[in-house]
N, C-alpha and C positions, 0 to 999 in steps of 0.2 A: 311456627314451623311444625309440620307434621312429623310423626315418628316414622311414617312410611315415605320412601323416596317416591318421586313422581312415577317411575316405572312400576314400583311395587303397588302403588295405589291404583294405577290403571289396570294392572293384572288382576288384583283382588276384585275390582268392580266388574271385570269381564267374566268372572267365574261364579258358579252357584253352589257347587258341592265341595265339602271339606270333610276332614276327619278330626274329631275332638277326642283327645286322650285325657282321662282323669284317673285318679287312684284313691282307694279307700285309705283310711288312717292306718290300716294294717299293711298297706302297700300293694293290695290287689289291683292290678291295672284293668282299665276298660277303654275300649276304642269304639267310637260310633260314627257312622257316616251321617252327615247333617247338611242342611242348607244354611247359608250364612249371609250376612251383609256387612258392609263397612259403615260405621257411624263415627265420623271424625277420626280420632286416634284409636278407636276400639273396634273389635269384631263382635257382632251380635248374632246369636243363633237361638231359635225358638223351636216350636213344634206344637202339635195338637195338645198334648198333655205331658210335658216333660217330667212331671212329678212321678210318673210311672217308669222312669228310666234309671238305669244304674248310674249314669253320669249325674243325675240330680241327687241321688243319695250320696254319692261321693263328694259332690260340691258342698253339701250341707255341713260336712265335717272337715273337708280338706279343700279350701277354696282356691285351688291352683289348677291350671289346665294347659295343655299344649294343643294347638290347632295347626293342621297341615293342609295347604291348598297347593296342588301340583298337577301337572299334565305333561304330555309330550308335545312339543311344538312340531316335531318331525321325528320320523323313525329312520330316515335316510337323508342326511346323517342323523344319528341319535342325538336328540336335542331336548333333554329334560329341563324343565323350569318349574319354579315354585317358591313357596315361602313357608317357613315354620315359625310360629310365634309361641313363645312361652310367657305366661303371665298370670296375674291374679284374675280370678273369675268370680263375678257377683251374680246372684240370682235376683232378678227384678221383675216386677209386674208391668205389663203393657197391655192395655185393652182387655183386662181380665185374664190374661195368660202370662205364664212365667217365661222369661227368656234368660239366656246366659250372656253376660257382657264380659269379654276378655280384654283386659288392659295390658298391653305388651310390656314386658320387662326385658326380654331378649328376642331379637329377630334374626333369623338366618334366611338368606335368599340365594337362589342360584338361577342362572340363565335369564335374569331380568334386568340387571343394572349394567349398562355398557361401561360405565366408569366406576371408580371406587376400588378400594383394596380388596383383593380376593385372597382367600385362603385355599385350603385343599380342594382341588377340582372346581375351582371358581366359586366356591361358596363364600358369601360375605356374611359376617357376623358382627352385630353391634348390640351393646346394651343401651337401653333407652331410659 
């Protein structure tokens, strides 16, 4: 069974842009707009040379990340939807380039799952 619901998986596969947040060991945050893909139960993001990025430096000493993928399905009525994934992040080589693989530990989603228990403003949260 996937860590993502059917609706979350379909949404993730329909999107291309996300934001990854990382932090240094001193707690200095960084947020970067990235492209991403879904690989089974993980999220993968790469780039031309991520070794030159703040997120790379942060992940070498603090291998945790948050990634947010969201959009507005409509502005009238206001209909936000998205998913936020907190998890462990591994740096791995693929075809001579490094990529980041995020393994979810906690998933929040909103505006995606018609069923399921909702919390504040329809946000669903689960630990995986």
